[in-house]
All heavy atoms as TSV, in Angstrom:
chain	resi	resn	atom	element	x	y	z
A	1	MET	N	N	-21.317	-0.959	13.182
A	1	MET	CA	C	-20.058	-0.791	13.891
A	1	MET	C	C	-20.330	0.052	15.133
A	1	MET	O	O	-20.978	1.075	15.053
A	1	MET	CB	C	-19.052	-0.109	12.973
A	1	MET	CG	C	-17.795	0.336	13.651
A	1	MET	SD	S	-16.659	1.327	12.625
A	1	MET	CE	C	-16.884	0.675	11.017
A	2	THR	N	N	-19.812	-0.371	16.268
A	2	THR	CA	C	-19.944	0.423	17.483
A	2	THR	C	C	-18.740	1.339	17.612
A	2	THR	O	O	-17.743	1.189	16.910
A	2	THR	CB	C	-20.015	-0.486	18.722
A	2	THR	OG1	O	-18.742	-1.108	18.907
A	2	THR	CG2	C	-21.100	-1.542	18.586
A	3	ASP	N	N	-18.814	2.285	18.542
A	3	ASP	CA	C	-17.678	3.183	18.753
A	3	ASP	C	C	-16.450	2.429	19.234
A	3	ASP	O	O	-15.332	2.907	19.098
A	3	ASP	CB	C	-18.030	4.277	19.755
A	3	ASP	CG	C	-18.896	5.358	19.116
A	3	ASP	OD1	O	-18.970	5.390	17.876
A	3	ASP	OD2	O	-19.481	6.148	19.860
A	4	ASP	N	N	-16.640	1.266	19.813
A	4	ASP	CA	C	-15.509	0.479	20.305
A	4	ASP	C	C	-15.020	-0.550	19.300
A	4	ASP	O	O	-14.125	-1.327	19.591
A	4	ASP	CB	C	-15.882	-0.234	21.608
A	4	ASP	CG	C	-16.134	0.765	22.730
A	4	ASP	OD1	O	-15.468	1.823	22.733
A	4	ASP	OD2	O	-16.989	0.496	23.573
A	5	ALA	N	N	-15.620	-0.567	18.103
A	5	ALA	CA	C	-15.220	-1.548	17.096
A	5	ALA	C	C	-13.772	-1.318	16.684
A	5	ALA	O	O	-13.315	-0.193	16.581
A	5	ALA	CB	C	-16.132	-1.444	15.866
A	6	TRP	N	N	-13.048	-2.388	16.467
A	6	TRP	CA	C	-11.662	-2.292	16.019
A	6	TRP	C	C	-11.328	-3.527	15.209
A	6	TRP	O	O	-11.715	-4.629	15.569
A	6	TRP	CB	C	-10.717	-2.166	17.203
A	6	TRP	CG	C	-9.349	-1.780	16.756
A	6	TRP	CD1	C	-8.230	-2.554	16.810
A	6	TRP	CD2	C	-8.948	-0.553	16.155
A	6	TRP	NE1	N	-7.167	-1.879	16.281
A	6	TRP	CE2	C	-7.570	-0.650	15.869
A	6	TRP	CE3	C	-9.613	0.611	15.811
A	6	TRP	CZ2	C	-6.853	0.381	15.272
A	6	TRP	CZ3	C	-8.899	1.630	15.219
A	6	TRP	CH2	C	-7.542	1.507	14.960
A	7	PRO	N	N	-10.595	-3.377	14.108
A	7	PRO	CA	C	-10.302	-4.514	13.235
A	7	PRO	C	C	-9.205	-5.393	13.811
A	7	PRO	O	O	-8.570	-5.045	14.801
A	7	PRO	CB	C	-9.792	-3.828	11.959
A	7	PRO	CG	C	-9.117	-2.606	12.491
A	7	PRO	CD	C	-9.977	-2.151	13.652
A	8	ASN	N	N	-8.996	-6.515	13.159
A	8	ASN	CA	C	-7.809	-7.312	13.475
A	8	ASN	C	C	-6.616	-6.490	13.062
A	8	ASN	O	O	-6.475	-6.124	11.909
A	8	ASN	CB	C	-7.819	-8.635	12.706
A	8	ASN	CG	C	-8.941	-9.538	13.151
A	8	ASN	OD1	O	-9.372	-9.462	14.285
A	8	ASN	ND2	N	-9.425	-10.364	12.261
A	9	GLU	N	N	-5.778	-6.164	14.010
A	9	GLU	CA	C	-4.637	-5.316	13.690
A	9	GLU	C	C	-3.399	-6.172	13.456
A	9	GLU	O	O	-3.298	-7.281	13.957
A	9	GLU	CB	C	-4.397	-4.293	14.781
A	9	GLU	CG	C	-4.143	-4.893	16.144
A	9	GLU	CD	C	-4.087	-3.825	17.206
A	9	GLU	OE1	O	-2.986	-3.300	17.429
A	9	GLU	OE2	O	-5.122	-3.531	17.781
A	10	PRO	N	N	-2.458	-5.666	12.661
A	10	PRO	CA	C	-1.226	-6.430	12.424
A	10	PRO	C	C	-0.404	-6.523	13.706
A	10	PRO	O	O	-0.514	-5.675	14.590
A	10	PRO	CB	C	-0.496	-5.609	11.360
A	10	PRO	CG	C	-1.075	-4.251	11.438
A	10	PRO	CD	C	-2.479	-4.399	11.959
A	11	THR	N	N	0.387	-7.553	13.761
A	11	THR	CA	C	1.294	-7.690	14.898
A	11	THR	C	C	2.374	-6.622	14.781
A	11	THR	O	O	2.606	-6.080	13.688
A	11	THR	CB	C	1.960	-9.072	14.911
A	11	THR	OG1	O	2.817	-9.169	13.758
A	11	THR	CG2	C	0.939	-10.199	14.902
A	12	PRO	N	N	3.066	-6.303	15.869
A	12	PRO	CA	C	4.173	-5.341	15.774
A	12	PRO	C	C	5.214	-5.760	14.735
A	12	PRO	O	O	5.734	-4.917	14.013
A	12	PRO	CB	C	4.752	-5.322	17.189
A	12	PRO	CG	C	3.592	-5.662	18.060
A	12	PRO	CD	C	2.798	-6.681	17.261
A	13	GLU	N	N	5.494	-7.045	14.630
A	13	GLU	CA	C	6.477	-7.508	13.642
A	13	GLU	C	C	5.969	-7.282	12.214
A	13	GLU	O	O	6.726	-6.849	11.346
A	13	GLU	CB	C	6.806	-8.988	13.861
A	13	GLU	CG	C	7.851	-9.521	12.904
A	13	GLU	CD	C	9.179	-8.754	12.936
A	13	GLU	OE1	O	9.541	-8.199	13.987
A	13	GLU	OE2	O	9.855	-8.720	11.892
A	14	GLN	N	N	4.702	-7.543	11.957
A	14	GLN	CA	C	4.137	-7.280	10.622
A	14	GLN	C	C	4.210	-5.793	10.300
A	14	GLN	O	O	4.546	-5.418	9.175
A	14	GLN	CB	C	2.681	-7.744	10.556
A	14	GLN	CG	C	2.506	-9.238	10.519
A	14	GLN	CD	C	1.049	-9.620	10.653
A	14	GLN	OE1	O	0.306	-9.053	11.461
A	14	GLN	NE2	N	0.622	-10.581	9.854
A	15	ALA	N	N	3.919	-4.962	11.264
A	15	ALA	CA	C	3.975	-3.510	11.045
A	15	ALA	C	C	5.400	-3.058	10.750
A	15	ALA	O	O	5.627	-2.249	9.848
A	15	ALA	CB	C	3.419	-2.771	12.258
A	16	ARG	N	N	6.368	-3.571	11.487
A	16	ARG	CA	C	7.784	-3.210	11.230
A	16	ARG	C	C	8.208	-3.619	9.829
A	16	ARG	O	O	8.849	-2.854	9.112
A	16	ARG	CB	C	8.697	-3.881	12.266
A	16	ARG	CG	C	8.924	-3.061	13.505
A	16	ARG	CD	C	10.038	-3.639	14.357
A	16	ARG	NE	N	9.724	-4.951	14.897
A	16	ARG	CZ	C	8.983	-5.161	15.988
A	16	ARG	NH1	N	8.474	-4.147	16.647
A	16	ARG	NH2	N	8.742	-6.382	16.405
A	17	ARG	N	N	7.849	-4.829	9.428
A	17	ARG	CA	C	8.247	-5.311	8.096
A	17	ARG	C	C	7.561	-4.507	6.988
A	17	ARG	O	O	8.117	-4.326	5.919
A	17	ARG	CB	C	7.908	-6.791	7.948
A	17	ARG	CG	C	8.839	-7.707	8.712
A	17	ARG	CD	C	8.718	-9.163	8.283
A	17	ARG	NE	N	7.349	-9.605	8.089
A	17	ARG	CZ	C	6.651	-10.330	8.959
A	17	ARG	NH1	N	7.184	-10.706	10.093
A	17	ARG	NH2	N	5.420	-10.697	8.688
A	18	ALA	N	N	6.352	-4.028	7.242
A	18	ALA	CA	C	5.584	-3.315	6.215
A	18	ALA	C	C	5.916	-1.825	6.150
A	18	ALA	O	O	5.540	-1.156	5.184
A	18	ALA	CB	C	4.090	-3.491	6.482
A	19	TRP	N	N	6.611	-1.281	7.147
A	19	TRP	CA	C	6.773	0.172	7.254
A	19	TRP	C	C	7.443	0.806	6.035
A	19	TRP	O	O	6.942	1.782	5.485
A	19	TRP	CB	C	7.543	0.523	8.516
A	19	TRP	CG	C	7.697	2.006	8.683
A	19	TRP	CD1	C	8.853	2.707	8.647
A	19	TRP	CD2	C	6.661	2.971	8.877
A	19	TRP	NE1	N	8.605	4.054	8.811
A	19	TRP	CE2	C	7.259	4.234	8.960
A	19	TRP	CE3	C	5.272	2.880	8.981
A	19	TRP	CZ2	C	6.524	5.399	9.139
A	19	TRP	CZ3	C	4.544	4.042	9.163
A	19	TRP	CH2	C	5.177	5.287	9.239
A	20	SER	N	N	8.562	0.283	5.567
A	20	SER	CA	C	9.263	0.923	4.441
A	20	SER	C	C	8.402	0.914	3.179
A	20	SER	O	O	8.375	1.885	2.432
A	20	SER	CB	C	10.630	0.298	4.192
A	20	SER	OG	O	10.491	-1.054	3.805
A	21	GLY	N	N	7.683	-0.169	2.939
A	21	GLY	CA	C	6.790	-0.223	1.780
A	21	GLY	C	C	5.634	0.757	1.912
A	21	GLY	O	O	5.207	1.370	0.941
A	22	THR	N	N	5.135	0.921	3.131
A	22	THR	CA	C	4.049	1.853	3.385
A	22	THR	C	C	4.503	3.285	3.118
A	22	THR	O	O	3.828	4.059	2.436
A	22	THR	CB	C	3.537	1.721	4.835
A	22	THR	OG1	O	3.054	0.390	5.029
A	22	THR	CG2	C	2.433	2.709	5.134
A	23	VAL	N	N	5.670	3.650	3.633
A	23	VAL	CA	C	6.204	4.999	3.428
A	23	VAL	C	C	6.452	5.259	1.943
A	23	VAL	O	O	6.154	6.342	1.437
A	23	VAL	CB	C	7.497	5.193	4.258
A	23	VAL	CG1	C	8.186	6.496	3.910
A	23	VAL	CG2	C	7.171	5.142	5.742
A	24	SER	N	N	6.955	4.267	1.230
A	24	SER	CA	C	7.199	4.435	-0.211
A	24	SER	C	C	5.895	4.602	-0.991
A	24	SER	O	O	5.810	5.390	-1.927
A	24	SER	CB	C	7.946	3.225	-0.768
A	24	SER	OG	O	9.225	3.143	-0.211
A	25	ALA	N	N	4.868	3.859	-0.600
A	25	ALA	CA	C	3.594	3.891	-1.325
A	25	ALA	C	C	2.758	5.130	-1.000
A	25	ALA	O	O	1.885	5.499	-1.788
A	25	ALA	CB	C	2.782	2.638	-0.998
A	26	LEU	N	N	3.029	5.748	0.155
A	26	LEU	CA	C	2.184	6.859	0.607
A	26	LEU	C	C	2.999	8.097	0.965
A	26	LEU	O	O	3.043	8.518	2.118
A	26	LEU	CB	C	1.362	6.422	1.830
A	26	LEU	CG	C	0.414	5.252	1.627
A	26	LEU	CD1	C	-0.156	4.791	2.955
A	26	LEU	CD2	C	-0.695	5.635	0.657
A	27	PRO	N	N	3.640	8.738	-0.014
A	27	PRO	CA	C	4.350	9.973	0.320
A	27	PRO	C	C	3.364	11.030	0.814
A	27	PRO	O	O	2.166	10.960	0.527
A	27	PRO	CB	C	5.006	10.386	-0.995
A	27	PRO	CG	C	4.332	9.616	-2.052
A	27	PRO	CD	C	3.719	8.404	-1.424
A	28	VAL	N	N	3.857	11.995	1.552
A	28	VAL	CA	C	3.016	13.065	2.086
A	28	VAL	C	C	2.211	13.692	0.955
A	28	VAL	O	O	2.737	13.985	-0.122
A	28	VAL	CB	C	3.882	14.128	2.799
A	28	VAL	CG1	C	3.041	15.331	3.201
A	28	VAL	CG2	C	4.574	13.526	4.005
A	29	GLY	N	N	0.914	13.866	1.194
A	29	GLY	CA	C	0.028	14.471	0.207
A	29	GLY	C	C	-0.708	13.481	-0.676
A	29	GLY	O	O	-1.554	13.878	-1.473
A	30	THR	N	N	-0.413	12.190	-0.531
A	30	THR	CA	C	-1.075	11.175	-1.348
A	30	THR	C	C	-2.547	11.082	-0.991
A	30	THR	O	O	-2.909	11.031	0.183
A	30	THR	CB	C	-0.421	9.791	-1.108
A	30	THR	OG1	O	0.945	9.858	-1.449
A	30	THR	CG2	C	-1.102	8.703	-1.918
A	31	ARG	N	N	-3.401	11.082	-1.996
A	31	ARG	CA	C	-4.831	10.857	-1.765
A	31	ARG	C	C	-5.048	9.354	-1.651
A	31	ARG	O	O	-4.491	8.587	-2.439
A	31	ARG	CB	C	-5.666	11.420	-2.905
A	31	ARG	CG	C	-5.655	12.919	-2.930
A	31	ARG	CD	C	-6.584	13.433	-4.016
A	31	ARG	NE	N	-6.566	14.869	-4.008
A	31	ARG	CZ	C	-7.528	15.612	-3.488
A	31	ARG	NH1	N	-8.581	15.039	-2.940
A	31	ARG	NH2	N	-7.446	16.931	-3.514
A	32	ILE	N	N	-5.858	8.967	-0.690
A	32	ILE	CA	C	-6.084	7.538	-0.457
A	32	ILE	C	C	-7.570	7.212	-0.477
A	32	ILE	O	O	-8.414	8.089	-0.363
A	32	ILE	CB	C	-5.501	7.095	0.899
A	32	ILE	CG1	C	-6.188	7.847	2.044
A	32	ILE	CG2	C	-3.999	7.291	0.943
A	32	ILE	CD1	C	-6.044	7.198	3.385
A	33	THR	N	N	-7.858	5.927	-0.637
A	33	THR	CA	C	-9.194	5.387	-0.432
A	33	THR	C	C	-9.050	4.234	0.541
A	33	THR	O	O	-7.966	3.672	0.703
A	33	THR	CB	C	-9.836	4.889	-1.744
A	33	THR	OG1	O	-9.004	3.884	-2.312
A	33	THR	CG2	C	-10.041	6.035	-2.720
A	34	GLY	N	N	-10.136	3.907	1.192
A	34	GLY	CA	C	-10.082	2.816	2.148
A	34	GLY	C	C	-11.431	2.570	2.782
A	34	GLY	O	O	-12.452	3.121	2.353
A	35	GLN	N	N	-11.414	1.754	3.806
A	35	GLN	CA	C	-12.626	1.377	4.517
A	35	GLN	C	C	-12.498	1.804	5.971
A	35	GLN	O	O	-11.450	1.586	6.591
A	35	GLN	CB	C	-12.809	-0.137	4.438
A	35	GLN	CG	C	-13.981	-0.647	5.219
A	35	GLN	CD	C	-14.062	-2.167	5.191
A	35	GLN	OE1	O	-13.138	-2.858	4.779
A	35	GLN	NE2	N	-15.173	-2.696	5.651
A	36	VAL	N	N	-13.546	2.405	6.517
A	36	VAL	CA	C	-13.540	2.769	7.932
A	36	VAL	C	C	-13.531	1.478	8.740
A	36	VAL	O	O	-14.374	0.596	8.545
A	36	VAL	CB	C	-14.765	3.629	8.298
A	36	VAL	CG1	C	-14.853	3.854	9.796
A	36	VAL	CG2	C	-14.719	4.951	7.555
A	37	VAL	N	N	-12.559	1.366	9.642
A	37	VAL	CA	C	-12.427	0.147	10.442
A	37	VAL	C	C	-12.510	0.408	11.940
A	37	VAL	O	O	-12.532	-0.521	12.727
A	37	VAL	CB	C	-11.115	-0.605	10.111
A	37	VAL	CG1	C	-11.141	-1.124	8.685
A	37	VAL	CG2	C	-9.902	0.272	10.354
A	38	GLY	N	N	-12.565	1.666	12.338
A	38	GLY	CA	C	-12.697	1.992	13.745
A	38	GLY	C	C	-13.139	3.427	13.917
A	38	GLY	O	O	-12.770	4.288	13.126
A	39	ARG	N	N	-13.972	3.655	14.937
A	39	ARG	CA	C	-14.425	5.016	15.218
A	39	ARG	C	C	-14.048	5.368	16.645
A	39	ARG	O	O	-14.134	4.546	17.544
A	39	ARG	CB	C	-15.941	5.122	15.084
A	39	ARG	CG	C	-16.439	4.967	13.701
A	39	ARG	CD	C	-17.914	5.242	13.627
A	39	ARG	NE	N	-18.654	4.452	14.635
A	39	ARG	CZ	C	-19.962	4.329	14.672
A	39	ARG	NH1	N	-20.701	4.947	13.779
A	39	ARG	NH2	N	-20.559	3.611	15.592
A	40	ARG	N	N	-13.661	6.610	16.808
A	40	ARG	CA	C	-13.376	7.169	18.128
A	40	ARG	C	C	-13.954	8.573	18.140
A	40	ARG	O	O	-14.237	9.138	17.087
A	40	ARG	CB	C	-11.865	7.219	18.393
A	40	ARG	CG	C	-11.180	5.865	18.434
A	40	ARG	CD	C	-11.676	5.062	19.639
A	40	ARG	NE	N	-11.002	3.788	19.769
A	40	ARG	CZ	C	-11.423	2.660	19.237
A	40	ARG	NH1	N	-12.501	2.639	18.509
A	40	ARG	NH2	N	-10.775	1.537	19.428
A	41	PRO	N	N	-14.132	9.179	19.311
A	41	PRO	CA	C	-14.707	10.525	19.356
A	41	PRO	C	C	-13.905	11.556	18.561
A	41	PRO	O	O	-14.457	12.545	18.091
A	41	PRO	CB	C	-14.695	10.869	20.850
A	41	PRO	CG	C	-14.721	9.551	21.538
A	41	PRO	CD	C	-13.930	8.623	20.645
A	42	PHE	N	N	-12.625	11.334	18.356
A	42	PHE	CA	C	-11.769	12.295	17.667
A	42	PHE	C	C	-11.645	12.049	16.171
A	42	PHE	O	O	-11.058	12.854	15.454
A	42	PHE	CB	C	-10.364	12.307	18.288
A	42	PHE	CG	C	-9.757	10.934	18.400
A	42	PHE	CD1	C	-9.109	10.347	17.335
A	42	PHE	CD2	C	-9.847	10.238	19.588
A	42	PHE	CE1	C	-8.553	9.084	17.426
A	42	PHE	CE2	C	-9.284	8.974	19.708
A	42	PHE	CZ	C	-8.639	8.389	18.622
A	43	GLY	N	N	-12.161	10.928	15.660
A	43	GLY	CA	C	-12.067	10.647	14.236
A	43	GLY	C	C	-12.293	9.189	13.911
A	43	GLY	O	O	-12.778	8.425	14.741
A	44	VAL	N	N	-11.935	8.820	12.687
A	44	VAL	CA	C	-12.097	7.438	12.248
A	44	VAL	C	C	-10.764	6.889	11.743
A	44	VAL	O	O	-9.914	7.627	11.247
A	44	VAL	CB	C	-13.168	7.300	11.132
A	44	VAL	CG1	C	-14.539	7.669	11.640
A	44	VAL	CG2	C	-12.809	8.105	9.901
A	45	PHE	N	N	-10.608	5.586	11.901
A	45	PHE	CA	C	-9.440	4.893	11.375
A	45	PHE	C	C	-9.834	4.203	10.085
A	45	PHE	O	O	-10.927	3.646	9.977
A	45	PHE	CB	C	-8.921	3.861	12.379
A	45	PHE	CG	C	-8.301	4.495	13.587
A	45	PHE	CD1	C	-9.060	4.782	14.703
A	45	PHE	CD2	C	-6.955	4.816	13.590
A	45	PHE	CE1	C	-8.493	5.380	15.816
A	45	PHE	CE2	C	-6.377	5.414	14.696
A	45	PHE	CZ	C	-7.147	5.697	15.815
A	46	LEU	N	N	-8.951	4.270	9.098
A	46	LEU	CA	C	-9.216	3.706	7.773
A	46	LEU	C	C	-8.189	2.642	7.440
A	46	LEU	O	O	-6.988	2.865	7.598
A	46	LEU	CB	C	-9.103	4.795	6.695
A	46	LEU	CG	C	-9.924	6.049	6.900
A	46	LEU	CD1	C	-9.371	7.177	6.057
A	46	LEU	CD2	C	-11.355	5.755	6.545
A	47	ARG	N	N	-8.649	1.499	6.945
A	47	ARG	CA	C	-7.762	0.508	6.346
A	47	ARG	C	C	-7.529	1.018	4.936
A	47	ARG	O	O	-8.460	1.200	4.167
A	47	ARG	CB	C	-8.420	-0.865	6.343
A	47	ARG	CG	C	-7.623	-1.924	5.634
A	47	ARG	CD	C	-6.529	-2.563	6.444
A	47	ARG	NE	N	-7.067	-3.191	7.641
A	47	ARG	CZ	C	-6.395	-3.269	8.780
A	47	ARG	NH1	N	-5.177	-2.794	8.865
A	47	ARG	NH2	N	-6.917	-3.831	9.831
A	48	ILE	N	N	-6.283	1.302	4.592
A	48	ILE	CA	C	-5.953	1.954	3.324
A	48	ILE	C	C	-5.871	0.919	2.203
A	48	ILE	O	O	-5.160	-0.081	2.316
A	48	ILE	CB	C	-4.635	2.735	3.455
A	48	ILE	CG1	C	-4.801	3.815	4.535
A	48	ILE	CG2	C	-4.236	3.346	2.118
A	48	ILE	CD1	C	-3.517	4.526	4.895
A	49	ASP	N	N	-6.628	1.170	1.122
A	49	ASP	CA	C	-6.643	0.260	-0.028
A	49	ASP	C	C	-5.247	0.097	-0.616
A	49	ASP	O	O	-4.479	1.064	-0.712
A	49	ASP	CB	C	-7.578	0.790	-1.123
A	49	ASP	CG	C	-9.035	0.745	-0.723
A	49	ASP	OD1	O	-9.387	0.007	0.219
A	49	ASP	OD2	O	-9.840	1.458	-1.372
A	50	ASP	N	N	-4.927	-1.105	-1.012
A	50	ASP	CA	C	-3.695	-1.447	-1.741
A	50	ASP	C	C	-2.407	-1.262	-0.950
A	50	ASP	O	O	-1.324	-1.270	-1.541
A	50	ASP	CB	C	-3.599	-0.658	-3.056
A	50	ASP	CG	C	-4.801	-0.904	-3.952
A	50	ASP	OD1	O	-5.282	-2.053	-3.992
A	50	ASP	OD2	O	-5.266	0.047	-4.597
A	51	VAL	N	N	-2.488	-1.062	0.363
A	51	VAL	CA	C	-1.277	-0.940	1.178
A	51	VAL	C	C	-1.454	-1.849	2.404
A	51	VAL	O	O	-2.061	-1.441	3.389
A	51	VAL	CB	C	-1.011	0.515	1.615
A	51	VAL	CG1	C	0.307	0.619	2.359
A	51	VAL	CG2	C	-1.023	1.453	0.419
A	52	PRO	N	N	-0.964	-3.086	2.315
A	52	PRO	CA	C	-1.175	-4.037	3.401
A	52	PRO	C	C	-0.688	-3.484	4.742
A	52	PRO	O	O	0.357	-2.858	4.834
A	52	PRO	CB	C	-0.341	-5.252	3.000
A	52	PRO	CG	C	-0.150	-5.114	1.529
A	52	PRO	CD	C	-0.146	-3.637	1.246
A	53	HIS	N	N	-1.477	-3.716	5.754
A	53	HIS	CA	C	-1.170	-3.350	7.141
A	53	HIS	C	C	-1.156	-1.847	7.396
A	53	HIS	O	O	-0.759	-1.427	8.480
A	53	HIS	CB	C	0.145	-3.964	7.620
A	53	HIS	CG	C	0.211	-5.437	7.421
A	53	HIS	ND1	N	-0.690	-6.308	7.997
A	53	HIS	CD2	C	1.049	-6.200	6.701
A	53	HIS	CE1	C	-0.395	-7.537	7.639
A	53	HIS	NE2	N	0.647	-7.504	6.849
A	54	ALA	N	N	-1.570	-1.026	6.441
A	54	ALA	CA	C	-1.591	0.426	6.672
A	54	ALA	C	C	-2.968	0.840	7.178
A	54	ALA	O	O	-3.990	0.442	6.638
A	54	ALA	CB	C	-1.257	1.182	5.389
A	55	VAL	N	N	-2.962	1.640	8.234
A	55	VAL	CA	C	-4.191	2.196	8.785
A	55	VAL	C	C	-3.972	3.695	8.931
A	55	VAL	O	O	-2.940	4.129	9.435
A	55	VAL	CB	C	-4.542	1.573	10.152
A	55	VAL	CG1	C	-5.742	2.251	10.770
A	55	VAL	CG2	C	-4.786	0.073	10.018
A	56	GLY	N	N	-4.921	4.485	8.454
A	56	GLY	CA	C	-4.817	5.936	8.561
A	56	GLY	C	C	-5.846	6.480	9.527
A	56	GLY	O	O	-6.839	5.823	9.836
A	57	LEU	N	N	-5.605	7.684	10.005
A	57	LEU	CA	C	-6.530	8.362	10.902
A	57	LEU	C	C	-7.075	9.605	10.216
A	57	LEU	O	O	-6.308	10.459	9.758
A	57	LEU	CB	C	-5.829	8.769	12.198
A	57	LEU	CG	C	-6.601	9.708	13.122
A	57	LEU	CD1	C	-7.872	9.048	13.648
A	57	LEU	CD2	C	-5.714	10.167	14.268
A	58	ALA	N	N	-8.395	9.702	10.120
A	58	ALA	CA	C	-9.046	10.926	9.662
A	58	ALA	C	C	-9.515	11.644	10.916
A	58	ALA	O	O	-10.495	11.259	11.550
A	58	ALA	CB	C	-10.213	10.603	8.739
A	59	ASP	N	N	-8.786	12.673	11.297
A	59	ASP	CA	C	-9.034	13.443	12.516
A	59	ASP	C	C	-10.138	14.452	12.255
A	59	ASP	O	O	-9.973	15.348	11.432
A	59	ASP	CB	C	-7.746	14.141	12.924
A	59	ASP	CG	C	-7.884	15.079	14.096
A	59	ASP	OD1	O	-8.963	15.112	14.733
A	59	ASP	OD2	O	-6.912	15.781	14.392
A	60	ILE	N	N	-11.286	14.329	12.940
A	60	ILE	CA	C	-12.390	15.243	12.668
A	60	ILE	C	C	-12.078	16.661	13.112
A	60	ILE	O	O	-12.705	17.596	12.641
A	60	ILE	CB	C	-13.726	14.755	13.268
A	60	ILE	CG1	C	-13.660	14.682	14.797
A	60	ILE	CG2	C	-14.132	13.429	12.656
A	60	ILE	CD1	C	-15.000	14.441	15.444
A	61	GLY	N	N	-11.105	16.863	13.978
A	61	GLY	CA	C	-10.728	18.202	14.396
A	61	GLY	C	C	-10.114	19.016	13.276
A	61	GLY	O	O	-10.115	20.246	13.310
A	62	SER	N	N	-9.608	18.356	12.241
A	62	SER	CA	C	-8.991	19.070	11.131
A	62	SER	C	C	-9.913	19.198	9.930
A	62	SER	O	O	-9.512	19.708	8.897
A	62	SER	CB	C	-7.684	18.375	10.725
A	62	SER	OG	O	-7.951	17.069	10.264
A	63	MET	N	N	-11.154	18.731	10.062
A	63	MET	CA	C	-12.123	18.823	8.967
A	63	MET	C	C	-12.940	20.106	9.094
A	63	MET	O	O	-13.190	20.575	10.205
A	63	MET	CB	C	-13.078	17.625	8.996
A	63	MET	CG	C	-12.423	16.333	8.700
A	63	MET	SD	S	-13.678	15.028	8.768
A	63	MET	CE	C	-12.658	13.609	8.490
A	64	PRO	N	N	-13.383	20.662	7.971
A	64	PRO	CA	C	-14.248	21.836	8.026
A	64	PRO	C	C	-15.542	21.506	8.771
A	64	PRO	O	O	-16.006	20.372	8.716
A	64	PRO	CB	C	-14.540	22.149	6.559
A	64	PRO	CG	C	-13.452	21.489	5.797
A	64	PRO	CD	C	-13.058	20.279	6.602
A	65	PRO	N	N	-16.144	22.480	9.454
A	65	PRO	CA	C	-17.397	22.235	10.175
A	65	PRO	C	C	-18.471	21.661	9.239
A	65	PRO	O	O	-18.576	22.067	8.084
A	65	PRO	CB	C	-17.810	23.618	10.664
A	65	PRO	CG	C	-16.543	24.402	10.708
A	65	PRO	CD	C	-15.694	23.863	9.592
A	66	GLY	N	N	-19.222	20.697	9.748
A	66	GLY	CA	C	-20.320	20.111	8.975
A	66	GLY	C	C	-19.938	18.925	8.129
A	66	GLY	O	O	-20.809	18.225	7.633
A	67	ASP	N	N	-18.650	18.650	7.938
A	67	ASP	CA	C	-18.232	17.538	7.091
A	67	ASP	C	C	-18.144	16.217	7.826
A	67	ASP	O	O	-17.816	15.210	7.244
A	67	ASP	CB	C	-16.865	17.824	6.449
A	67	ASP	CG	C	-16.966	18.844	5.332
A	67	ASP	OD1	O	-18.095	19.258	5.022
A	67	ASP	OD2	O	-15.926	19.203	4.775
A	68	HIS	N	N	-18.411	16.191	9.117
A	68	HIS	CA	C	-18.229	14.944	9.857
A	68	HIS	C	C	-19.456	14.568	10.663
A	68	HIS	O	O	-19.364	13.982	11.722
A	68	HIS	CB	C	-16.983	15.013	10.735
A	68	HIS	CG	C	-16.916	16.239	11.604
A	68	HIS	ND1	N	-17.560	16.329	12.799
A	68	HIS	CD2	C	-16.284	17.421	11.412
A	68	HIS	CE1	C	-17.306	17.511	13.330
A	68	HIS	NE2	N	-16.549	18.192	12.505
A	69	ASN	N	N	-20.633	14.859	10.150
A	69	ASN	CA	C	-21.871	14.497	10.839
A	69	ASN	C	C	-22.193	13.050	10.648
A	69	ASN	O	O	-21.954	12.444	9.700
A	69	ASN	CB	C	-23.035	15.360	10.342
A	69	ASN	CG	C	-22.844	16.806	10.775
A	69	ASN	OD1	O	-22.340	17.065	11.850
A	69	ASN	ND2	N	-23.262	17.716	9.910
């Protein structure tokens, strides 16, 4: 994967239709698993397992030093 790699993303309409289900499935504090689908200098984007069309951001600025090498 290159730094510019990015997955097939859902259309805006798919994202709108999926939003309420995503919020219900992922209340604040939920631990998730997924696959890294994009990298940027500030972190990685994850396709979240079992939640269609959900993508999360793991921001390396909020990680303890040494955990994002």
